[in-house]
ZAZAVO-661812 format. One record per atom (N, C-alpha, C): atom name; residue in one letter; residue number from 1; x, y, z. Coordinates in Angstrom, 1 decimal, decimal comma. Atoms other than C-alpha are relative to their C-alpha. Example, Ala and Ser with C-alpha at 12.3 -4.5 7.8 and 13.67 -1.06 7.14 Angstrom:
BEGIN
  at  aa    i      xx      yy      zz
   N   a    1     0,9    -1,2     0,0
  CA   a    1    12,3    -4,5     7,8
   C   a    1     0,9     1,2     0,0
   N   s    2    -0,9    -1,1     0,0
  CA   s    2    13,7    -1,1     7,1
   C   s    2    -0,8     1,1     0,8
***
This chain:
BEGIN
  at  aa    i      xx      yy      zz
   N   e    1    -0,5     1,3    -0,4
  CA   e    1    88,8    90,3   139,5
   C   e    1     1,5    -0,4    -1,0
   N   p    2    -1,2     0,2     0,8
  CA   p    2    92,7    90,1   138,3
   C   p    2     0,1    -1,2    -0,5
   N   f    3    -0,4     1,4     0,7
  CA   f    3    94,0    87,4   136,0
   C   f    3     1,1    -0,5     1,1
   N   e    4    -1,2     0,7    -0,5
  CA   e    4    96,4    85,0   137,5
   C   e    4     0,8    -0,7    -1,2
   N   i    5    -0,6     0,2     1,2
  CA   i    5    99,0    84,8   134,8
   C   i    5     1,2    -1,0     0,4
   N   a    6    -0,9     1,1    -0,2
  CA   a    6   101,1    81,5   134,7
   C   a    6     1,1     0,3    -0,9
   N   p    7    -1,0    -0,1     1,0
  CA   p    7   104,5    81,7   133,1
   C   p    7     0,0    -1,0    -1,3
   N   g    8    -0,1     0,6     1,2
  CA   g    8   105,0    80,3   129,7
   C   g    8    -0,4     0,5    -1,3
   N   r    9     0,0    -0,6     1,3
  CA   r    9   104,5    80,8   126,0
   C   r    9    -1,6     0,2    -0,5
   N   y   10     1,3    -0,4     0,4
  CA   y   10   101,3    82,7   124,8
   C   y   10     0,0     0,6    -1,5
   N   v   11     0,3    -0,7     1,4
  CA   v   11    99,8    83,6   121,5
   C   v   11    -0,8     1,2     0,3
   N   k   12     0,5    -1,5    -0,2
  CA   k   12    99,0    87,4   121,3
   C   k   12    -0,9     0,4    -1,2
   N   i   13     0,9    -0,5     0,9
  CA   i   13    96,2    88,8   119,4
   C   i   13    -0,4     1,5     0,3
   N   s   14     0,2    -1,4    -0,2
  CA   s   14    95,8    92,5   119,0
   C   s   14    -1,1     0,5    -0,9
   N   v   15     1,2    -0,3     0,9
  CA   v   15    92,7    94,2   117,7
   C   v   15     0,1     1,8     0,5
   N   t   16    -0,4    -1,4    -0,2
  CA   t   16    93,2    98,1   117,3
   C   t   16    -1,2     0,7    -0,8
   N   d   17     0,8    -1,0     0,8
  CA   d   17    90,6   100,9   116,1
   C   d   17     0,3     1,4     0,2
   N   t   18    -0,2    -1,6    -0,1
  CA   t   18    90,7   104,6   115,7
   C   t   18    -1,1     0,7     0,0
   N   g   19     1,2    -0,7    -0,5
  CA   g   19    87,6   105,4   117,3
   C   g   19     0,0     1,2     1,1
   N   v   20     0,1    -1,1    -1,0
  CA   v   20    86,5   107,9   120,0
   C   v   20     1,1    -0,3     1,3
   N   g   21    -0,7     0,5    -1,2
  CA   g   21    88,6   105,8   122,7
   C   g   21    -0,8     0,2     1,2
   N   m   22     0,7     0,0    -1,4
  CA   m   22    87,8   105,8   126,5
   C   m   22     0,7     0,7     0,9
   N   d   23    -0,7    -0,6    -1,2
  CA   d   23    88,6   107,8   129,5
   C   d   23     0,4    -1,2     1,0
   N   a   24    -0,6     0,9    -1,0
  CA   a   24    90,2   106,1   132,6
   C   a   24    -1,3    -0,6     0,8
   N   a   25     1,3     0,5    -0,9
  CA   a   25    86,7   105,8   134,5
   C   a   25    -0,8    -1,1    -0,9
   N   t   26     0,5     1,0     0,9
  CA   t   26    85,3   103,9   131,4
   C   t   26     0,7    -1,1    -0,1
   N   r   27    -1,0     1,1     0,3
  CA   r   27    88,3   101,7   130,9
   C   r   27     0,0    -0,7     1,2
   N   e   28    -0,1     0,8    -1,3
  CA   e   28    88,1   100,5   134,5
   C   e   28    -1,3    -0,9     0,2
   N   r   29     1,2     0,9    -0,1
  CA   r   29    84,5    99,1   133,9
   C   r   29    -0,6    -0,7    -1,3
   N   i   30     0,4     0,4     1,3
  CA   i   30    84,4    97,9   130,5
   C   i   30    -0,4    -1,5     0,0
   N   f   31     0,1     1,6    -0,2
  CA   f   31    84,6    94,1   131,6
   C   f   31    -1,1    -0,3     0,9
   N   d   32     1,0     0,3    -0,8
  CA   d   32    81,8    94,5   134,1
   C   d   32    -1,3    -0,3    -0,5
   N   p   33     1,4     0,3     0,7
  CA   p   33    78,5    92,8   133,2
   C   p   33    -1,0     0,9     0,2
   N   f   34     1,2    -1,0     0,1
  CA   f   34    75,8    95,0   132,2
   C   f   34     0,5     1,6    -0,1
   N   f   35    -0,6    -1,3     0,2
  CA   f   35    78,1    98,0   132,0
   C   f   35     0,0     0,5    -1,5
   N   s   36     0,2    -0,4     1,5
  CA   s   36    77,4    99,9   128,6
   C   s   36     0,0     1,6     0,1
   N   t   37     0,0    -1,6     0,2
  CA   t   37    78,1   103,6   127,5
   C   t   37    -1,3     0,3    -1,1
   N   k   38     1,1    -0,2     0,9
  CA   k   38    75,1   103,1   125,2
   C   k   38    -1,3     0,2     0,7
   N   d   39     1,2    -0,2    -0,6
  CA   d   39    71,6   104,3   125,8
   C   d   39    -0,9    -1,2     0,4
   N   v   40     0,8     1,1    -0,4
  CA   v   40    69,1   102,1   127,5
   C   v   40    -0,8    -0,8    -1,1
   N   g   41     0,9     0,7     0,9
  CA   g   41    67,7    99,4   125,3
   C   g   41     0,9    -0,2    -1,3
   N   q   42    -0,7    -0,1     1,3
  CA   q   42    70,7    99,9   122,7
   C   q   42     1,3    -1,0     0,2
   N   g   43    -1,0     0,8    -0,1
  CA   g   43    73,1    97,5   124,2
   C   g   43    -0,1    -0,7     1,5
   N   s   44     0,2     0,7    -1,4
  CA   s   44    73,2    94,8   127,1
   C   s   44     1,2     0,2     0,8
   N   g   45    -1,1     0,0    -1,0
  CA   g   45    76,7    95,3   128,4
   C   g   45     0,7    -1,2     0,2
   N   l   46    -0,5     1,4    -0,4
  CA   l   46    77,6    91,7   128,2
   C   l   46     0,8    -0,5    -0,9
   N   g   47    -0,8     0,6     0,9
  CA   g   47    79,7    91,5   125,2
   C   g   47     1,5    -0,1     0,5
   N   l   48    -1,4     0,0    -0,4
  CA   l   48    83,1    92,4   126,7
   C   l   48    -0,1    -0,9     1,2
   N   a   49     0,0     0,7    -1,3
  CA   a   49    82,1    90,7   130,0
   C   a   49     0,1    -1,6    -0,5
   N   s   50     0,0     1,5     0,7
  CA   s   50    81,5    87,4   127,7
   C   s   50     1,5    -0,3    -0,4
   N   v   51    -1,4     0,3     0,7
  CA   v   51    85,0    87,9   126,1
   C   v   51     0,9    -0,2     1,3
   N   y   52    -0,9     0,0    -1,2
  CA   y   52    86,6    88,4   129,5
   C   y   52    -0,1    -1,6     0,6
   N   g   53     0,3     1,3    -0,6
  CA   g   53    85,0    85,1   130,8
   C   g   53     0,5    -1,1    -0,8
   N   v   54    -0,5     1,0     1,0
  CA   v   54    85,9    83,1   127,7
   C   v   54     1,5    -0,2     0,2
   N   i   55    -1,4    -0,1     0,0
  CA   i   55    89,6    84,2   127,8
   C   i   55     0,4    -0,6     1,3
   N   k   56    -0,4     0,4    -1,4
  CA   k   56    89,8    83,7   131,6
   C   k   56    -0,1    -1,6     0,1
   N   n   57     0,4     1,3     0,0
  CA   n   57    88,1    80,1   131,2
   C   n   57     1,2    -0,8    -0,7
   N   h   58    -1,0     0,7     0,8
  CA   h   58    91,0    79,3   128,7
   C   h   58     1,5     0,3     0,6
   N   g   59    -1,4    -0,2    -0,7
  CA   g   59    93,8    80,3   131,0
   C   g   59     0,8     1,2    -0,7
   N   g   60    -0,7    -1,2     0,8
  CA   g   60    94,6    83,6   129,1
   C   g   60    -0,4     1,3     0,8
   N   f   61     0,5    -1,2    -0,6
  CA   f   61    94,2    87,3   129,9
   C   f   61    -0,1     1,0    -1,0
   N   i   62     0,4    -1,1     0,9
  CA   i   62    93,1    90,5   128,3
   C   i   62     0,3     1,4     0,5
   N   n   63     0,2    -1,3    -0,5
  CA   n   63    94,0    94,1   128,6
   C   n   63    -0,3     1,0    -1,2
   N   v   64     0,4    -1,1     0,9
  CA   v   64    93,3    97,5   127,0
   C   v   64     0,9     1,2     0,2
   N   y   65    -0,7    -1,2    -0,1
  CA   y   65    94,9   100,6   126,1
   C   y   65    -0,9     1,1    -0,7
   N   s   66     1,0    -0,7     0,7
  CA   s   66    92,7   103,4   125,2
   C   s   66     0,3     1,6     0,5
   N   e   67    -0,1    -1,3    -0,3
  CA   e   67    92,8   107,2   125,3
   C   e   67    -1,3     0,7    -0,7
   N   r   68     1,2    -0,7     0,8
  CA   r   68    89,9   109,8   124,4
   C   r   68     0,6     0,5    -1,1
   N   g   69    -0,3    -0,4     1,2
  CA   g   69    90,1   110,7   120,8
   C   g   69     1,3    -0,8    -0,6
   N   e   70    -1,0     0,4     0,4
  CA   e   70    93,1   108,4   120,3
   C   e   70    -0,3    -1,6    -0,4
   N   g   71     0,3     1,3     0,4
  CA   g   71    91,3   105,0   119,6
   C   g   71     0,2    -1,0     1,0
   N   t   72    -0,2     1,1    -1,1
  CA   t   72    91,7   101,7   121,6
   C   t   72     0,7    -1,3    -0,7
   N   t   73    -0,6     1,4     0,5
  CA   t   73    93,8    98,5   121,5
   C   t   73    -0,2    -1,0     1,0
   N   f   74     0,2     1,1    -0,9
  CA   f   74    92,8    95,2   123,0
   C   f   74     1,1    -1,0    -0,2
   N   n   75    -0,9     1,0     0,2
  CA   n   75    95,5    92,9   123,6
   C   n   75    -0,4    -1,4     0,6
   N   i   76     0,5     1,3    -0,5
  CA   i   76    94,5    89,1   124,1
   C   i   76     1,2    -0,9     0,1
   N   y   77    -1,0     1,0    -0,1
  CA   y   77    96,9    86,4   125,4
   C   y   77    -0,6    -1,3     0,4
   N   l   78     0,6     1,6    -0,2
  CA   l   78    96,0    82,5   125,2
   C   l   78     1,2    -0,6     0,1
   N   p   79    -1,0     0,9    -0,2
  CA   p   79    98,3    79,9   126,3
   C   p   79     0,1    -0,9    -1,3
   N   a   80    -0,3     0,5     1,2
  CA   a   80   100,1    78,5   123,3
   C   a   80     0,1    -1,6     0,3
   N   s   81     0,0     1,7    -0,2
  CA   s   81    99,4    74,5   122,9
   C   s   81     1,5    -0,4    -0,5
   N   e   82    -1,3     0,7     0,6
  CA   e   82   102,6    72,4   122,6
   C   e   82    -0,4    -1,2    -0,7
   N   r   83     0,5     1,2     0,6
  CA   r   83   100,4    69,6   120,9
   C   r   83     0,3     0,3    -1,7
   N   v   84     0,0     0,0     1,2
  CA   v   84   101,1    69,0   117,2
   C   v   84    -1,0    -0,1    -0,6
   N   a   85     1,2     0,2     0,8
  CA   a   85    98,4    69,9   114,8
   C   a   85    -0,2    -1,1    -0,8
   N   e   86     0,3     1,3     0,7
  CA   e   86    96,6    67,0   113,4
   C   e   86    -1,1     0,5    -1,1
   N   e   87     1,0    -0,1     1,0
  CA   e   87    94,6    67,1   110,1
   C   e   87    -1,0    -1,1     0,4
   N   e   88     1,1     1,0    -0,1
  CA   e   88    91,1    65,6   110,6
   C   e   88    -0,9     0,2    -1,3
   N   g   89     0,9     0,0     1,1
  CA   g   89    88,8    64,5   107,9
   C   g   89    -1,2     0,6     0,3
   N   p   90     1,1    -0,8    -0,3
  CA   p   90    85,6    66,5   107,6
   C   p   90    -1,1    -1,2     0,8
   N   d   91     1,0     0,7    -0,7
  CA   d   91    82,8    65,0   110,0
   C   d   91    -1,3     0,3    -0,7
   N   p   92     1,3    -0,3     0,8
  CA   p   92    79,8    64,7   107,7
   C   p   92    -1,1     0,5     1,1
   N   k   93     1,2    -0,3    -1,0
  CA   k   93    77,4    64,9   110,8
   C   k   93     0,1     1,4     0,4
   N   s   94    -0,3    -1,3    -0,6
  CA   s   94    79,0    68,2   112,2
   C   s   94    -0,5     1,0    -1,0
   N   h   95     0,3    -0,8     1,0
  CA   h   95    78,1    69,9   108,9
   C   h   95    -1,4    -0,2    -0,7
   N   e   96     1,2     0,5     0,7
  CA   e   96    74,8    68,5   108,2
   C   e   96    -1,3     0,8     0,7
   N   i   97     1,1    -0,8    -0,5
  CA   i   97    71,7    70,8   108,5
   C   i   97    -1,4    -0,8     0,0
   N   h   98     1,3     0,9    -0,3
  CA   h   98    68,6    69,4   110,0
   C   h   98    -1,2     1,0     0,0
   N   y   99     1,0    -1,0     0,3
  CA   y   99    65,4    71,2   108,7
   C   y   99    -1,3    -0,8     1,0
   N   g  100     1,0     0,4    -1,0
  CA   g  100    62,1    70,8   110,7
   C   g  100    -1,2     1,1    -0,2
   N   q  101     1,3    -0,8     0,1
  CA   q  101    58,6    72,5   111,4
   C   q  101    -0,5     0,1     1,5
   N   g  102     0,6    -0,5    -1,4
  CA   g  102    56,9    74,1   114,5
   C   g  102     0,3     1,3     0,3
   N   a  103    -0,2    -1,6    -0,5
  CA   a  103    57,1    77,3   116,4
   C   a  103     1,0     0,0     1,2
   N   i  104    -1,1    -0,1    -1,1
  CA   i  104    59,9    78,3   118,5
   C   i  104     0,0     1,4     0,6
   N   l  105     0,1    -1,2    -0,7
  CA   l  105    60,0    81,2   121,1
   C   l  105     1,6     0,2     0,3
   N   l  106    -1,4    -0,4    -0,4
  CA   l  106    63,5    82,8   121,1
   C   l  106     0,2     1,2     1,0
   N   v  107     0,1    -1,0    -1,1
  CA   v  107    64,2    84,8   124,2
   C   v  107     1,5     0,5     0,2
   N   d  108    -1,5    -0,6    -0,1
  CA   d  108    67,4    87,1   124,1
   C   d  108    -0,2     1,6     0,0
   N   d  109     0,1    -1,5     0,0
  CA   d  109    68,0    90,8   124,9
   C   d  109     1,0     0,5    -1,0
   N   e  110    -0,9    -0,5     1,0
  CA   e  110    70,7    91,2   122,2
   C   e  110    -0,5     0,0    -1,4
   N   d  111     0,6    -0,4     1,4
  CA   d  111    69,6    92,8   118,8
   C   d  111     0,6    -1,1    -0,9
   N   m  112    -0,7     1,0     0,9
  CA   m  112    72,2    90,6   116,8
   C   m  112    -0,4    -1,5     0,1
   N   i  113     0,4     1,5    -0,1
  CA   i  113    71,2    87,3   118,4
   C   i  113    -1,2    -0,3    -0,5
   N   v  114     1,3     0,2     0,4
  CA   v  114    67,6    87,9   117,8
   C   v  114    -0,3     0,0    -1,4
   N   e  115     0,1     0,0     1,5
  CA   e  115    68,0    88,9   114,3
   C   e  115     0,5    -1,1    -0,7
   N   v  116    -0,6     1,1     0,6
  CA   v  116    70,5    86,3   113,3
   C   v  116    -0,8    -1,4     0,3
   N   g  117     0,8     1,2    -0,5
  CA   g  117    68,6    83,6   115,4
   C   g  117    -1,4    -0,2    -0,6
   N   k  118     1,4     0,0     0,6
  CA   k  118    65,1    84,5   113,9
   C   k  118     0,3    -0,3    -1,4
   N   a  119    -0,1     0,2     1,4
  CA   a  119    66,5    84,3   110,4
   C   a  119     0,5    -1,5    -0,2
   N   m  120    -0,4     1,2     0,1
  CA   m  120    68,2    81,0   111,0
   C   m  120    -1,1    -1,0     0,1
   N   l  121     1,1     0,9    -0,2
  CA   l  121    65,1    79,4   112,4
   C   l  121    -0,9     0,0    -1,0
   N   e  122     1,0    -0,1     1,0
  CA   e  122    63,0    80,5   109,7
   C   e  122     0,5    -0,7    -1,2
   N   k  123    -0,7     0,5     1,2
  CA   k  123    65,5    79,4   107,1
   C   k  123    -0,3    -1,7     0,2
   N   l  124     0,1     1,5    -0,4
  CA   l  124    65,3    75,9   108,9
   C   l  124    -1,4    -0,7     0,0
   N   g  125     1,4     0,5     0,2
  CA   g  125    61,6    75,7   108,5
   C   g  125    -1,1     0,4     1,2
   N   y  126     0,9    -0,3    -1,2
  CA   y  126    60,4    76,9   111,9
   C   y  126    -0,7     1,5    -0,1
   N   r  127     0,6    -1,2    -0,4
  CA   r  127    58,0    79,8   112,9
   C   r  127     0,6     0,6     1,2
   N   a  128    -0,8    -0,6    -1,2
  CA   a  128    59,9    82,3   115,3
   C   a  128    -0,9     0,9     0,8
   N   f  129     0,6    -0,8    -0,8
  CA   f  129    58,3    84,0   118,2
   C   f  129     1,3     0,7     0,6
   N   i  130    -1,3    -0,7    -0,7
  CA   i  130    60,7    86,7   119,9
   C   i  130    -0,5     0,6     1,3
   N   a  131     0,2    -0,6    -1,2
  CA   a  131    60,8    87,9   123,3
   C   a  131     1,4     0,7     0,5
   N   r  132    -1,3    -0,7    -0,2
  CA   r  132    63,5    90,4   124,4
   C   r  132     0,2     0,1     1,5
   N   s  133    -0,3     0,2    -1,5
  CA   s  133    63,2    89,8   128,3
   C   s  133    -0,7    -1,2     0,7
   N   g  134     0,7     1,0    -0,8
  CA   g  134    62,1    87,3   130,9
   C   g  134    -1,4     0,2     0,0
   N   q  135     1,6    -0,2    -0,4
  CA   q  135    58,8    88,8   131,6
   C   q  135    -0,8     0,1    -1,4
   N   e  136     0,6     0,0     1,3
  CA   e  136    58,0    89,4   127,9
   C   e  136    -0,2    -1,5    -0,4
   N   a  137     0,0     1,5     0,5
  CA   a  137    58,7    85,6   127,3
   C   a  137    -1,2    -0,7     0,8
   N   l  138     1,0     0,6    -0,8
  CA   l  138    56,3    84,8   130,1
   C   l  138    -1,3     0,4    -0,4
   N   n  139     1,2    -0,7     0,4
  CA   n  139    53,6    87,1   129,0
   C   n  139    -0,4    -0,9    -1,4
   N   l  140     0,3     0,7     1,3
  CA   l  140    53,9    85,5   125,4
   C   l  140    -0,4    -1,4     0,0
   N   y  141     0,3     1,5    -0,1
  CA   y  141    54,0    82,0   126,5
   C   y  141    -1,3    -0,4     0,8
   N   e  142     1,2     0,2    -0,5
  CA   e  142    51,1    82,4   128,7
   C   e  142    -1,2     0,1    -0,9
   N   k  143     1,1    -0,3     1,0
  CA   k  143    48,9    83,6   125,9
   C   k  143     0,1    -1,1    -1,3
   N   q  144     0,0     0,9     1,1
  CA   q  144    50,3    81,3   123,2
   C   q  144     0,7    -1,4     0,1
   N   r  145    -0,7     1,4    -0,3
  CA   r  145    51,6    78,0   124,8
   C   r  145    -0,4    -1,0    -1,0
   N   e  146     0,5     1,1     0,8
  CA   e  146    49,6    76,0   122,6
   C   e  146     0,6     0,1    -1,4
   N   d  147    -0,6    -0,4     1,5
  CA   d  147    51,3    77,6   119,5
   C   d  147     1,6    -0,3     0,0
   N   i  148    -1,4    -0,1    -0,2
  CA   i  148    54,8    77,2   120,9
   C   i  148     0,6    -1,3     0,3
   N   d  149    -0,5     1,3    -0,4
  CA   d  149    56,8    73,9   120,7
   C   d  149     1,3     0,0     0,9
   N   l  150    -1,1     0,2    -0,9
  CA   l  150    60,0    74,9   122,2
   C   l  150     0,3     1,4     0,3
   N   v  151    -0,5    -1,1    -0,4
  CA   v  151    61,8    77,8   123,9
   C   v  151     1,6     0,0    -0,2
   N   i  152    -1,5    -0,2    -0,2
  CA   i  152    65,4    79,0   123,4
   C   i  152     0,1     1,2     0,9
   N   l  153    -0,3    -0,9    -1,0
  CA   l  153    66,3    80,9   126,5
   C   l  153     1,4     0,4     0,3
   N   d  154    -1,3    -0,6    -0,6
  CA   d  154    69,2    83,2   127,2
   C   d  154     0,1    -0,1     1,5
   N   m  155    -0,2     0,1    -1,4
  CA   m  155    70,8    82,7   130,5
   C   m  155     0,2     1,2     0,6
   N   i  156    -0,2    -1,3    -0,7
  CA   i  156    71,9    86,2   131,4
   C   i  156    -0,7     1,1    -0,8
   N   m  157     0,8    -1,1     0,6
  CA   m  157    69,4    89,1   130,6
   C   m  157    -0,1     1,0     1,4
   N   p  158     0,3    -1,0    -1,2
  CA   p  158    68,9    92,4   132,7
   C   p  158    -1,4    -0,3     0,5
   N   g  159     1,3     0,1    -0,4
  CA   g  159    66,1    92,1   135,1
   C   g  159    -0,2    -1,5     0,4
   N   m  160     0,3     1,6    -0,2
  CA   m  160    64,7    88,4   135,2
   C   m  160     0,9    -0,7    -0,7
   N   g  161    -0,9     1,0     0,6
  CA   g  161    67,5    86,1   134,3
   C   g  161    -0,6    -1,4    -0,5
   N   g  162     0,7     1,3     0,7
  CA   g  162    67,1    82,7   132,4
   C   g  162    -0,3    -0,9     1,2
   N   g  163     0,5     0,9    -0,9
  CA   g  163    67,1    80,8   135,7
   C   g  163    -1,4     0,1     0,6
   N   e  164     1,3    -0,4    -0,6
  CA   e  164    64,0    82,7   137,1
   C   e  164    -0,9    -0,3    -1,1
   N   t  165     0,8     0,1     1,0
  CA   t  165    62,5    82,7   133,8
   C   t  165    -0,3    -1,4    -0,4
   N   y  166     0,1     1,5     0,1
  CA   y  166    62,9    79,0   133,4
   C   y  166    -1,1    -0,6     1,0
   N   d  167     0,9     0,5    -1,1
  CA   d  167    61,2    78,3   136,8
   C   d  167    -1,5     0,4    -0,2
   N   r  168     1,4    -0,6     0,1
  CA   r  168    58,2    80,5   135,9
   C   r  168    -0,6    -0,6    -1,1
   N   l  169     0,6     0,8     1,2
  CA   l  169    57,7    78,9   132,4
   C   l  169    -0,3    -1,3     0,5
   N   r  170     0,2     1,4    -0,5
  CA   r  170    57,8    75,5   134,3
   C   r  170    -1,3     0,2     0,7
   N   e  171     1,3    -0,3    -0,8
  CA   e  171    54,9    77,0   136,5
   C   e  171    -1,0     0,1    -0,8
   N   i  172     1,2     0,0     0,8
  CA   i  172    52,8    77,8   133,5
   C   i  172    -0,2    -1,2    -0,8
   N   d  173     0,3     1,3     0,6
  CA   d  173    53,5    74,5   131,7
   C   d  173     1,1    -0,8     0,6
   N   g  174    -1,1     0,8    -0,7
  CA   g  174    55,4    71,8   133,6
   C   g  174     0,7    -0,9    -1,2
   N   d  175    -0,7     0,8     1,0
  CA   d  175    56,2    70,1   130,2
   C   d  175     0,8     0,9    -1,0
   N   v  176    -0,6    -1,1     0,9
  CA   v  176    57,7    73,2   128,5
   C   v  176     1,4    -0,5    -0,4
   N   k  177    -1,2     0,3     0,4
  CA   k  177    60,7    72,4   126,4
   C   k  177     0,8     1,1    -0,3
   N   v  178    -0,7    -1,3    -0,1
  CA   v  178    63,5    74,9   126,9
   C   v  178     1,5    -0,5    -0,5
   N   i  179    -1,4     0,2     0,2
  CA   i  179    67,1    74,9   125,3
   C   i  179     0,6     1,3     0,6
   N   l  180    -0,7    -1,1    -0,6
  CA   l  180    69,4    77,3   127,4
   C   l  180     1,0     0,4    -0,9
   N   s  181    -1,1    -0,4     1,0
  CA   s  181    71,7    79,3   125,4
   C   s  181     0,7     1,2     0,9
   N   s  182    -0,9    -0,9    -0,7
  CA   s  182    74,7    81,5   126,7
   C   s  182     1,3     0,1    -0,8
   N   g  183    -1,2    -0,3     0,6
  CA   g  183    77,9    83,0   125,5
   C   g  183     1,0    -0,5     0,7
   N   y  184    -1,1     0,6    -0,9
  CA   y  184    79,7    81,4   128,4
   C   y  184    -0,2    -1,5    -0,2
   N   s  185    -0,1     1,4     0,3
  CA   s  185    80,4    77,7   128,7
   C   s  185    -1,2    -0,7     0,9
   N   i  186     1,2     0,6    -0,6
  CA   i  186    77,9    75,2   130,2
   C   i  186     0,3    -0,2     1,7
   N   e  187    -0,5     0,2    -1,5
  CA   e  187    79,8    75,1   133,6
   C   e  187    -0,6     1,2     0,9
   N   g  188     0,6    -1,2    -0,9
  CA   g  188    78,6    77,0   136,7
   C   g  188    -1,5     0,1    -0,1
   N   q  189     1,5    -0,3    -0,2
  CA   q  189    75,2    78,8   136,7
   C   q  189    -0,8    -0,9    -1,1
   N   a  190     0,7     0,8     0,9
  CA   a  190    74,3    77,3   133,4
   C   a  190    -0,3    -1,5     0,3
   N   q  191     0,2     1,5    -0,6
  CA   q  191    74,6    73,7   134,8
   C   q  191    -0,9    -0,2     0,7
   N   e  192     0,9     0,0    -0,9
  CA   e  192    72,7    74,6   137,5
   C   e  192    -1,5     0,1    -0,4
   N   i  193     1,4     0,0     0,6
  CA   i  193    69,7    75,5   135,4
   C   i  193    -0,2    -1,3    -0,8
   N   m  194     0,1     1,2     0,7
  CA   m  194    70,4    72,6   133,2
   C   m  194    -0,5    -1,1     0,7
   N   d  195     0,2     1,1    -0,9
  CA   d  195    70,0    70,2   136,1
   C   d  195    -1,5     0,1     0,5
   N   r  196     1,5     0,0    -0,4
  CA   r  196    66,4    71,6   136,9
   C   r  196    -0,8    -0,4    -1,2
   N   g  197     0,9     0,6     1,1
  CA   g  197    65,3    69,9   133,5
   C   g  197     0,0     0,6    -1,1
   N   c  198    -0,1    -0,3     1,6
  CA   c  198    66,3    71,8   130,4
   C   c  198     0,2    -1,1    -0,8
   N   s  199    -0,3     1,0     1,0
  CA   s  199    66,3    69,9   127,3
   C   s  199     1,2     0,1    -0,7
   N   g  200    -1,1    -0,2     0,7
  CA   g  200    69,4    71,2   126,0
   C   g  200     0,9     1,3     0,2
   N   f  201    -0,6    -1,4    -0,2
  CA   f  201    72,2    73,9   125,9
   C   f  201     0,6     0,1    -1,3
   N   i  202    -0,9    -0,5     1,2
  CA   i  202    73,7    75,9   122,9
   C   i  202     0,8     1,2     0,3
   N   q  203    -0,8    -1,1    -0,2
  CA   q  203    76,5    78,2   122,9
   C   q  203    -0,2     1,2    -0,9
   N   k  204     0,0    -1,4     0,8
  CA   k  204    76,2    81,8   121,5
   C   k  204     1,4     0,5    -0,4
   N   p  205     1,1    -0,2     0,9
  CA   p  205    76,8    82,8   118,9
   C   p  205    -0,2    -1,2    -0,7
   N   f  206     0,6     1,1     0,4
  CA   f  206    74,7    80,3   117,3
   C   f  206     0,6    -0,3    -1,3
   N   a  207    -0,5     0,5     1,4
  CA   a  207    76,2    78,1   114,4
   C   a  207    -1,2    -0,8    -0,5
   N   m  208     1,2     0,5     0,7
  CA   m  208    73,6    77,0   111,9
   C   m  208     0,0    -1,3     0,1
   N   e  209     0,3     1,3    -0,2
  CA   e  209    74,4    73,4   112,1
   C   e  209    -0,2    -0,6     1,3
   N   a  210     0,2     0,2    -1,3
  CA   a  210    74,7    73,3   115,9
   C   a  210    -1,6     0,2     0,4
   N   l  211     1,5    -0,4    -0,2
  CA   l  211    71,3    75,1   116,1
   C   l  211    -1,0    -0,9    -0,5
   N   s  212     0,9     0,9     0,7
  CA   s  212    69,5    72,9   113,5
   C   s  212     0,0    -1,4     0,8
   N   r  213    -0,2     1,4    -0,6
  CA   r  213    70,8    69,7   115,3
   C   r  213    -0,7     0,0     1,4
   N   m  214     0,6     0,2    -1,6
  CA   m  214    69,7    70,7   118,9
   C   m  214    -1,6     0,2     0,0
   N   v  215     1,4    -0,2     0,0
  CA   v  215    66,4    72,0   117,9
   C   v  215    -0,8    -1,4    -0,6
   N   r  216     0,7     1,2     0,5
  CA   r  216    65,5    68,9   115,9
   C   r  216     0,0    -1,3     1,1
   N   e  217     0,0     1,0    -0,9
  CA   e  217    66,8    66,5   118,6
   C   e  217    -1,1     0,3     1,2
   N   v  218     0,9    -0,3    -1,0
  CA   v  218    64,7    68,2   121,3
   C   v  218    -1,5    -0,2    -0,4
   N   l  219     1,3     0,1     0,6
  CA   l  219    61,5    68,3   119,0
   C   l  219    -0,3    -1,5    -0,5
   N   d  220     0,4     1,4     0,3
  CA   d  220    61,9    64,7   117,9
   C   d  220    -0,2    -0,7     1,3
   N   e  221     0,3     0,5    -1,3
  CA   e  221    62,1    63,7   121,6
   C   e  221    -1,4     0,2     0,4
   N   v  222     1,5    -0,6    -0,3
  CA   v  222    58,7    65,7   122,1
   C   v  222    -0,8    -1,0    -0,9
   N   n  223     0,9     0,5     1,1
  CA   n  223    57,2    64,0   118,9
   C   n  223     0,0    -1,5     0,3
   N   g  224    -0,3     1,5    -0,2
  CA   g  224    58,5    60,4   120,1
   C   g  224     0,3    -0,5    -1,2
***
């Protein structure tokens, strides 16, 4: 899907590496969801698809130059704001860490999100269960639902996506508390899932403050 480029001033960001590069066939597919040159289980193929989606949602565009053995350059163009930058004082609430207790099931197929998310949750005082697919999440929740207070559920996963996983979690437990997570904004598909009764939404990659605040808000509601 090509970008529609409006005339105007843009800020350009270039990222260059000296790696193995890509051939033409690979270059044509790098922004496709779930396309990856890595072995099965080594990558989800959603990194560049997420980048593409974020840039397009902001009215920008991205292109890539690459040759086998010559490295790769990504150029990102984002519309320049005409607004004057204003200094804001620190918002104490946005930097506040909220600690808690309980057990949380983190469902995500990306290694980095799982590793960082688990470490964050444990630092915040929670016990973290991990599932790397929708089916694994259902199996684990069915066995240990009494031990799990909250589910953080990735929206886009290979196989069973977040929407179907959420619906099937609700079949197991109509009162299940779920925070939906995504690298994309809450618009579109995420909003559709939210409208079915999710307790909250958090954007990836997780920020410690936002994660701690969202988890506490949902758990505090549960506990009255």
